[in-house]
C-alpha positions in Angstrom: 4.1 -36.9 0.1 6.7 -37.1 2.6 10.1 -38.5 2.9 10.6 -41.4 5.1 13.2 -42.0 7.7 14.8 -45.2 8.8 16.4 -46.9 11.5 19.8 -48.5 11.7 20.6 -51.7 12.6 21.7 -50.0 16.6 18.1 -48.4 16.5 19.1 -45.1 16.4 16.5 -43.7 14.2 13.0 -45.1 14.1 10.1 -44.0 11.4 6.3 -44.2 11.8 3.5 -42.4 10.0 0.2 -41.7 10.9 -2.2 -40.1 9.0 -5.2 -38.2 10.8 -8.0 -36.8 8.5 -9.5 -33.1 9.4 -12.9 -32.2 8.0 -12.8 -29.5 5.6 -11.9 -25.9 6.9 -12.0 -27.3 10.5 -9.6 -27.2 13.5 -11.2 -30.0 15.6 -9.4 -33.6 15.5 -13.0 -35.9 15.1 -11.9 -39.7 16.0 -15.2 -40.6 14.6 -13.9 -39.0 11.4 -12.9 -41.5 8.3 -10.8 -44.3 10.6 -9.3 -41.8 12.7 -9.7 -43.5 16.1 -7.8 -47.2 14.8 -5.3 -45.3 13.3 -4.3 -43.4 16.4 -4.8 -46.4 18.5 -2.2 -48.1 16.1 0.2 -45.3 17.1 -0.4 -45.3 20.0 0.5 -48.5 21.1 3.9 -48.7 19.0 4.7 -45.4 20.6 4.6 -46.8 24.4 6.1 -50.0 23.5 9.1 -48.0 21.5 9.7 -45.5 23.8 8.7 -46.6 27.2 12.4 -46.8 28.6 12.8 -43.1 27.8 12.9 -40.7 30.0 9.9 -38.5 28.8 11.5 -35.4 30.2 14.2 -35.8 27.3 11.7 -36.5 24.4 11.0 -33.6 22.4 8.2 -33.0 19.8 8.2 -30.8 16.8 4.7 -30.4 15.1 4.6 -28.5 11.6 0.9 -27.8 10.7 -0.3 -25.7 7.9 -2.9 -25.5 5.2 -3.5 -25.4 1.2 -2.5 -22.3 -0.1 -6.0 -20.8 -1.7 -8.0 -18.7 0.6 -6.6 -15.6 2.6 -3.1 -15.8 3.9 -3.8 -14.8 8.0 -6.6 -17.7 7.4 -4.7 -20.2 6.2 -2.1 -19.1 9.3 -4.9 -19.3 11.9 -6.0 -22.8 10.4 -2.4 -24.4 10.8 -1.8 -22.8 14.3 -5.5 -24.4 15.5 -4.8 -27.8 14.1 -1.1 -27.9 15.5 -2.6 -27.1 18.9 -4.9 -29.5 18.5 -2.4 -31.9 17.4 -0.6 -30.9 20.4 -3.7 -30.9 22.9 -3.8 -34.6 21.7 -0.6 -35.8 22.1 -0.1 -34.1 26.0 -3.6 -35.7 26.6 -3.0 -39.4 25.4 1.0 -40.0 25.8 1.5 -37.8 29.2 1.9 -34.5 30.0 5.5 -35.0 31.0 7.0 -35.1 28.0 10.0 -32.3 27.8 8.9 -30.3 24.8 6.2 -30.2 22.5 6.5 -26.9 19.7 4.2 -26.5 17.4 5.9 -24.7 14.7 3.2 -22.9 12.1 3.5 -23.8 7.8 0.6 -21.4 7.0 0.2 -21.8 3.0 1.8 -25.0 1.9 3.0 -23.3 -1.8 6.4 -25.2 -0.9 4.5 -28.8 -1.1 2.0 -27.5 -4.3 5.3 -26.6 -6.2 6.6 -29.8 -6.2 3.5 -31.7 -6.4 3.0 -30.1 -9.8 6.5 -30.1 -10.3 6.1 -33.7 -10.8 3.7 -33.9 -13.4 3.4 -33.7 -17.0 0.9 -31.4 -17.8 1.2 -28.7 -20.9 0.6 -25.7 -18.5 2.9 -27.2 -15.8 5.9 -24.3 -16.8 3.3 -21.3 -16.5 2.1 -22.8 -13.0 5.4 -22.7 -11.2 6.4 -19.5 -12.8 3.6 -18.2 -11.3 4.1 -20.1 -7.6 7.4 -18.7 -7.7 6.0 -14.9 -7.9 6.5 -13.2 -4.5 3.7 -13.6 -2.0 1.3 -10.5 -1.5 2.2 -8.4 1.6 -1.8 -8.1 2.9 -2.9 -11.1 4.4 -6.5 -10.2 4.8 -6.8 -11.0 1.1 -6.2 -13.3 -1.3 -2.8 -13.9 -2.9 -2.5 -12.7 -6.3 -0.7 -15.8 -7.2 -3.6 -17.6 -6.2 -5.7 -15.5 -8.5 -3.6 -15.6 -11.4 -4.2 -19.4 -11.3 -7.6 -18.9 -11.5 -7.8 -16.6 -14.8 -4.8 -19.4 -16.1 -6.3 -19.8 -19.9 -9.9 -18.4 -19.1 -10.0 -20.6 -15.9 -9.6 -24.1 -17.3 -6.8 -25.0 -15.1 -7.8 -24.1 -12.0 -10.5 -27.1 -11.7 -7.6 -29.6 -12.0 -5.3 -27.7 -9.6 -7.8 -27.8 -7.0 -9.2 -31.2 -6.9 -5.4 -32.9 -7.8 -3.0 -30.7 -6.0 -4.7 -28.7 -3.8 -7.1 -31.4 -2.4 -4.3 -33.5 -0.5 -2.8 -30.0 1.5 -5.9 -28.7 2.8 -5.0 -29.8 6.2 -2.0 -31.7 8.3 0.5 -31.5 10.2 4.3 -33.2 10.6 5.5 -33.8 13.9 9.3 -34.8 14.5 9.7 -36.9 17.8 13.3 -36.6 19.2 15.5 -37.6 22.0 19.2 -38.9 23.0 19.8 -41.1 20.0 16.2 -41.7 18.6 13.5 -40.0 16.6 10.0 -40.9 15.9 8.5 -39.0 12.6 4.8 -38.8 12.9 2.9 -37.1 9.7 -1.0 -36.0 10.2 -2.6 -35.2 6.6 -6.4 -34.2 6.2 -6.4 -36.0 2.8 -6.5 -40.1 1.8 -4.0 -39.9 -1.1 -1.5 -40.0 1.4 0.3 -43.9 1.6 0.6 -45.6 4.8 4.0 -46.8 5.2 4.1 -49.7 8.0 6.5 -49.8 11.0 8.7 -52.3 9.1 10.0 -50.1 6.5 12.7 -49.0 7.1 15.9 -47.2 5.5 19.0 -45.7 6.5 19.8 -42.4 8.1 22.1 -40.9 10.6 22.6 -37.7 12.8 23.7 -35.2 9.7 21.0 -36.3 8.0 18.6 -36.0 10.7 19.5 -32.4 12.0 19.7 -31.4 8.4 16.2 -32.2 7.6 14.8 -30.5 10.6 16.7 -27.8 9.8 15.5 -27.5 6.6 11.9 -28.0 8.0 12.2 -25.6 10.2 13.8 -23.0 8.2 11.0 -23.4 5.6 8.2 -22.4 8.3 10.6 -19.3 9.4 8.3 -16.8 8.7 10.5 -14.5 8.0 11.4 -11.5 5.6 14.5 -12.9 3.6 15.1 -10.5 0.9 17.8 -7.9 0.4 17.0 -4.2 2.1 17.8 -0.5 2.2 17.2 1.4 5.3 17.3 4.9 5.1 16.8 6.6 9.1 17.3 9.4 10.9 18.9 10.1 14.5 16.0 11.3 16.9 18.8 12.9 19.3 20.3 15.0 16.9 16.6 15.9 15.1 15.8 17.3 19.0 18.9 19.4 18.6 17.2 20.9 15.6 20.3 18.8 13.2 19.5 17.5 10.0 20.5 14.4 9.5 20.4 11.1 7.5 21.6 7.6 7.2 21.3 4.9 4.9 22.1 1.0 5.2 21.8 -2.2 2.9 22.9 -5.7 3.1 25.8 -7.0 1.1 25.6 -10.6 0.4 22.3 -13.1 0.4 24.0 -14.8 3.8 22.7 -11.5 5.2 26.4 -11.2 7.7 27.7 -7.9 6.7 26.3 -4.6 5.8 27.4 -0.9 5.3 26.1 2.2 7.1 26.6 5.8 6.2 25.7 8.4 8.0 25.5 12.2 7.1 25.1 15.4 9.5 24.5 19.2 8.0 23.4 22.0 9.6 23.8 25.8 9.5 21.9 27.7 12.1 22.6 31.4 13.2 20.5 32.9 15.8 19.8 36.2 17.5 22.1 38.1 15.0 24.9 35.7 15.1 25.2 35.2 18.5 24.0 31.9 19.0 25.1 29.1 15.9 25.0 25.7 15.3 26.5 25.0 12.1 28.0 21.4 11.3 29.4 19.0 8.3 29.9 15.6 9.3 30.2 12.3 7.6 30.9 8.7 8.7 30.9 5.4 6.9 30.4 2.1 9.2 31.0 -1.7 8.3 28.3 -3.9 10.2 28.7 -7.9 11.0 25.3 -9.5 11.9 26.0 -12.6 14.3 23.7 -15.5 14.9 21.8 -17.5 13.5 20.1 -15.3 10.5 17.3 -17.1 9.5 15.7 -17.0 12.8 15.4 -12.9 12.1 14.6 -10.8 9.2 17.4 -9.1 7.1 19.1 -6.4 8.6 17.5 -7.2 12.3 19.0 -8.5 15.4 22.0 -7.3 17.3 25.0 -6.0 15.1 29.2 -5.1 15.5 30.7 -2.6 13.5 33.6 -0.8 12.8 33.1 2.8 11.7 35.4 6.1 10.8 33.9 9.6 10.4 35.1 13.4 10.1 34.0 16.7 9.9 33.8 20.2 10.7 31.8 22.4 13.5 30.9 25.9 14.7 28.8 25.8 18.1 28.3 29.4 19.6 26.5 30.0 22.6 26.1 33.9 23.9 29.1 35.2 21.7 31.2 32.4 23.0 32.0 29.7 20.4 34.6 27.1 19.1 35.4 26.0 15.4 37.4 22.8 14.8 37.9 19.7 13.1 36.7 16.5 14.4 38.3 12.9 13.5 36.9 9.6 15.1 37.1 6.1 15.2 34.9 3.9 16.8 33.5 0.1 17.4 29.4 0.4 17.2 27.2 -2.3 19.2 23.3 -2.3 18.5 20.2 -4.0 18.2 17.9 -3.3 15.0 14.2 -4.2 15.2 11.9 -4.2 12.5 8.1 -3.6 13.0 5.2 -2.5 11.2 2.6 -4.7 8.7 4.8 -5.1 6.2 8.1 -5.1 8.4 8.7 -1.8 6.8 9.7 0.4 9.6 13.3 -0.3 11.3 14.4 0.9 15.0 18.3 1.2 15.7 19.8 1.6 19.1 23.4 1.5 19.3 26.8 2.7 21.2 30.1 3.3 20.0 33.7 3.1 21.9 36.7 4.7 20.3 38.6 7.7 20.0 37.5 11.3 19.1 40.4 13.9 18.2 39.5 17.5 17.6 41.8 20.7 17.0 39.8 23.5 17.7 39.7 27.2 18.1 38.0 29.2 21.0 36.7 32.9 19.9 34.3 35.2 21.3 31.9 37.3 18.9 32.2 41.3 18.9 30.4 43.3 20.9 29.5 46.1 18.6 26.2 48.0 18.2 25.0 49.1 14.5 22.6 52.1 14.2 18.8 50.5 14.4 20.4 47.3 16.4 19.3 47.2 20.4 21.1 43.9 20.5 24.3 42.4 20.1 25.5 41.7 16.5 28.6 39.7 16.2 29.9 41.1 13.1 33.3 40.0 13.8 34.7 36.5 15.1 37.5 37.4 18.0 40.5 34.2 17.8 41.4 33.5 21.3 43.0 30.2 21.2 43.6 27.2 19.4 43.9 23.7 21.5 43.2 20.0 20.4 40.6 17.7 22.2 41.0 14.2 22.4 38.9 11.7 24.4 38.7 8.0 24.6 35.0 7.5 25.4 31.6 6.9 23.6 31.8 9.5 20.5 28.7 8.1 19.0 25.5 7.1 20.0 22.5 6.1 17.5 18.8 6.3 18.5 17.2 6.2 14.9 14.2 5.2 13.1 13.7 4.8 10.0 12.0 3.7 6.5 12.7 0.2 5.0 12.9 -0.2 1.2 13.1 -3.7 -0.5 13.0 -5.0 -3.9 10.7 -7.1 -5.3 13.1 -10.3 -7.1 15.2 -9.9 -3.9 14.0 -12.9 -2.8 14.8 -14.8 -5.7 17.9 -13.9 -6.3 18.5 -14.5 -2.5 17.3 -18.1 -2.6 19.5 -18.5 -5.9 22.9 -17.4 -4.1 22.0 -19.9 -1.3 21.0 -22.5 -4.1 24.5 -21.7 -5.3 26.2 -22.2 -1.8 24.4 -25.7 -1.3 25.5 -27.1 -4.1 29.0 -25.7 -4.0 29.2 -27.5 -0.9 27.6 -31.0 -1.8 30.7 -31.2 -4.7 32.7 -30.8 -2.1 31.3 -33.1 0.1 32.6 -36.7 -1.1 36.4 -35.2 -0.4 35.6 -33.8 3.0 34.5 -36.7 4.3 37.1 -38.6 2.7 39.4 -36.2 4.0 37.7 -36.5 8.1 37.5 -40.5 7.5 41.2 -40.5 6.9 42.0 -38.3 9.7 40.1 -40.8 11.8 41.5 -43.9 11.1 44.8 -42.7 10.7 46.3 -42.9 14.2 45.1 -46.4 14.5 46.6 -47.9 11.1 49.8 -46.1 12.2 49.6 -47.7 15.8 48.8 -51.5 13.4 52.1 -51.1 11.9 54.2 -51.1 15.2 54.6 -54.7 15.7 55.6 -55.5 12.2 58.7 -55.6 10.6 60.4 -52.9 8.5 59.9 -55.0 5.3 56.0 -55.8 6.3 55.8 -52.6 7.0 56.7 -50.8 4.0 54.2 -53.1 2.1 51.6 -52.3 4.7 52.4 -48.4 4.0 52.3 -49.0 0.2 49.0 -51.0 0.5 47.6 -47.9 2.5 49.0 -45.4 0.2 47.4 -47.4 -2.7 44.1 -47.8 -1.0 44.2 -44.3 -0.2 45.0 -43.2 -3.5 41.8 -45.2 -5.1 39.4 -43.5 -2.4 41.0 -40.1 -3.2 40.2 -40.6 -6.7 36.8 -42.2 -6.0 35.7 -39.3 -3.7 37.2 -36.5 -6.6 35.0 -38.5 -9.5 31.8 -38.1 -7.1 32.5 -34.9 -6.8 33.1 -34.6 -10.6 30.1 -36.5 -11.6 28.0 -34.4 -9.0 29.0 -31.2 -10.5 28.3 -32.6 -14.3 25.1 -33.8 -13.0 24.5 -30.1 -11.5 25.4 -28.4 -14.9 23.3 -31.0 -17.0 20.6 -30.4 -15.0 21.0 -26.5 -15.0 21.5 -26.6 -18.7 18.3 -29.0 -19.2 16.5 -25.7 -17.1 17.5 -23.3 -19.0 16.6 -25.3 -22.1 13.0 -25.2 -20.2 13.4 -21.6 -19.3 14.2 -20.8 -23.5 11.4 -22.7 -24.2 9.1 -21.0 -21.6 11.1 -17.7 -22.8 10.0 -18.3 -26.1 6.3 -19.0 -25.5 6.7 -15.8 -22.9 8.1 -13.6 -26.1 4.9 -15.2 -27.9 2.2 -14.9 -25.4 3.5 -11.4 -25.6 3.7 -10.6 -28.6 0.0 -11.5 -28.8 -0.8 -9.3 -26.3 0.7 -6.3 -28.5 -1.2 -7.3 -31.2 -4.1 -7.7 -29.1 -3.6 -4.2 -27.9 -3.0 -3.1 -30.7 -6.0 -4.2 -32.2 -7.9 -2.7 -29.1 -6.5 0.6 -29.2 -7.3 0.6 -33.3 -10.8 -0.4 -32.2 -10.9 2.4 -29.6 -9.4 4.4 -32.2 -12.6 4.1 -34.5 -14.9 4.7 -31.8 -13.4 8.0 -30.9 -13.9 8.7 -34.4 -17.3 7.4 -34.7 -18.5 9.0 -31.2 -16.2 12.3 -32.8 -18.3 12.6 -36.0 -21.6 11.4 -34.6 -21.1 14.4 -31.7 -20.2 16.8 -34.7 -23.4 15.5 -36.7 -25.3 16.3 -33.8 -23.4 19.5 -33.4 -24.7 20.6 -36.4 -28.0 19.8 -36.1 -28.1 21.5 -33.1 -27.2 24.4 -34.6 -29.4 24.7 -37.5 -32.2 23.7 -35.0 -30.9 26.6 -32.6 -30.3 28.9 -35.7 -34.1 28.1 -36.7 -35.5 28.7 -33.5 -33.7 32.0 -33.3 -35.5 33.0 -36.8 -39.2 31.8 -35.4 -38.2 34.1 -32.2 -36.8 37.0 -34.5 -39.9 36.9 -36.7 -42.6 36.8 -33.6 -41.0 39.7 -32.2 -41.3 41.1 -35.6 -44.8 40.8 -35.8 -45.5 41.3 -32.1 -43.5 44.7 -32.9 -45.4 45.1 -35.6 -48.6 44.8 -33.6 -47.4 47.0 -31.1 -46.5 49.2 -33.5 -50.5 49.4 -35.4 -52.0 49.9 -31.7 -49.9 52.5 -30.8 -51.0 54.2 -34.5 -54.7 53.0 -33.3 -54.7 54.7 -30.5 -52.8 57.9 -31.9 -55.5 58.0 -34.3 -58.1 57.7 -31.6 -56.5 60.1 -29.6 -56.5 62.8 -32.2 -60.7 62.1 -33.3 -61.0 62.7 -29.4 -59.0 65.8 -29.4 -60.6 66.8 -32.4 -64.2 66.0 -31.4 -63.1 67.6 -27.8 -62.1 70.5 -29.5 -64.9 70.7 -31.4 -67.1 70.6 -28.7 -65.1 73.3 -27.1 -66.0 75.2 -29.9 -69.0 74.7 -30.0 -69.5 75.8 -26.1 -67.5 78.8 -26.9 -69.6 79.8 -29.5 -72.9 79.4 -27.4 -71.5 81.2 -24.6 -70.3 83.9 -26.9 -73.7 84.0 -28.2 -75.5 83.8 -25.4 -73.5 86.6 -23.7 -74.1 88.9 -26.7 -77.8 87.7 -26.6 -77.5 89.3 -22.9 -75.6 92.5 -23.6 -78.5 93.2 -26.1 -80.7 92.4 -23.8 -79.1 94.3 -21.3 -79.0 97.4 -23.6 -82.3 96.9 -24.8 -83.5 97.0 -21.2 -81.7 100.2 -20.8 -82.4 101.9 -23.7 -86.0 100.9 -22.8 -85.5 102.2 -19.3 -84.3 105.7 -20.8 -87.1 105.7 -23.0 -89.3 105.5 -19.9 -87.8 108.1 -18.2 -87.9 110.5 -20.9 -91.4 109.8 -21.2 -92.0 110.9 -18.1 
């Protein structure tokens, strides 16, 4: 749904609405789809009739393109850019290439339009959906936004079909183009869905330059994909790190307009080398208040040009080849620099700056003593010999910064910033009637005073009294309007707080339900753990009994085996003894037989000998 801009009677502002339908997830304008050809022909005819007398080079056309929130953020951003470029090419080809400026602004996913559409419904889940949409967007654009995942899971997925077909379908494609020139503008709305209502070209309403500029500025500010959350940056100066001097800087933004920030710097080093012949000892601190000029809506937080005023002081002891300086330093400087944020989530920051100012340092020059203690062959500065005391004053560049660091940002910082900006806008709107009254009074004062000159003194007094009375009435009316706006804002705020209390009570109830569910889940988990422990104990007991039985059976088998082995040993011993006995018996029989044979041989020999003797004797 879109607001219809109108025109005054002097034709300063005109309004026209064009609906072009895109196919789902398509970036090509198909004139054969729906009635795109008829709609474009009608708009082209009106455009040429109205703006034919205007120089084409003076025409500016801003195209705001986007897609519905579902899906990955990177794809929605690409889809919006391609559709905007398609509308740009169509306008260039059909309306002339000599149009001054045709600029495409990519809306990407239209979460704001989704929020506005849901806020107008009366569904029971409206507050929950709005609360989810208000959450910060996911940083990883290659995946689905976590808000979409929460919406898909809301009420077990029962809400998502209604959101998909009723609220997201009208947002699935489209672009809005604002054509402006000197004193006139034309607004073109390009959408994919048929739910937009076609507004005839003769439907006109009052508008002025301020409202048109404000509408365009608000549209552009919504589309600037910059990170506007409060930030804290911790970084280190690369120039000092190159001299082996540790240092740390901390900077944080102070207000939601991102105009002021504070930067603190600390330097600490306490190094000595080569037996105190070389030293780099520095303790230094500085504080700087920075101002960020320009249109901050175009830059990330703490990014862009900055101008700062800083002061610093500290102590130093610098020595080189036993010649050194000790002293204190005080400086004041005006810093001018540029800070750039980079990275996938803009989480890194690079800062470069130079400070112009005054440097004052009272110092003491010294030499290290040249003694050689036992065991040392190099110079050992055991004492510092004072030489002279002087003061050093210098106007120049005492502060040079070339640092890199990391950006820390709170997750809810965007909400605080948006709330603060909304409060400022409301305060300005409260004072708007009185401001307009004072401006109109000053504008017409000279002409009113000039109209009194031809009048007589009495007539002039009457005219002055009537003018003062009219001013008093107008002033009271302006103040009453301001009070009415303030009271209306307070009433709406009280209503929102009431709804917030209701949402809070629902949130507390949901939280208590979740807590009870968590406790029940914990109890069930504990019961499961106890049951598992009992089962494990029973299994362990059964396993122990089985192991014990197995051990007993194994022991019985071992004993049986040992008994069998012992019986075998005993049987073998018996057989061996019997065999030995038989062997001994056989041996004894053999011995006895041999002895008998020998005795028989001896007896036979004796008989032969005796027979021989008897024979000889007979001879």
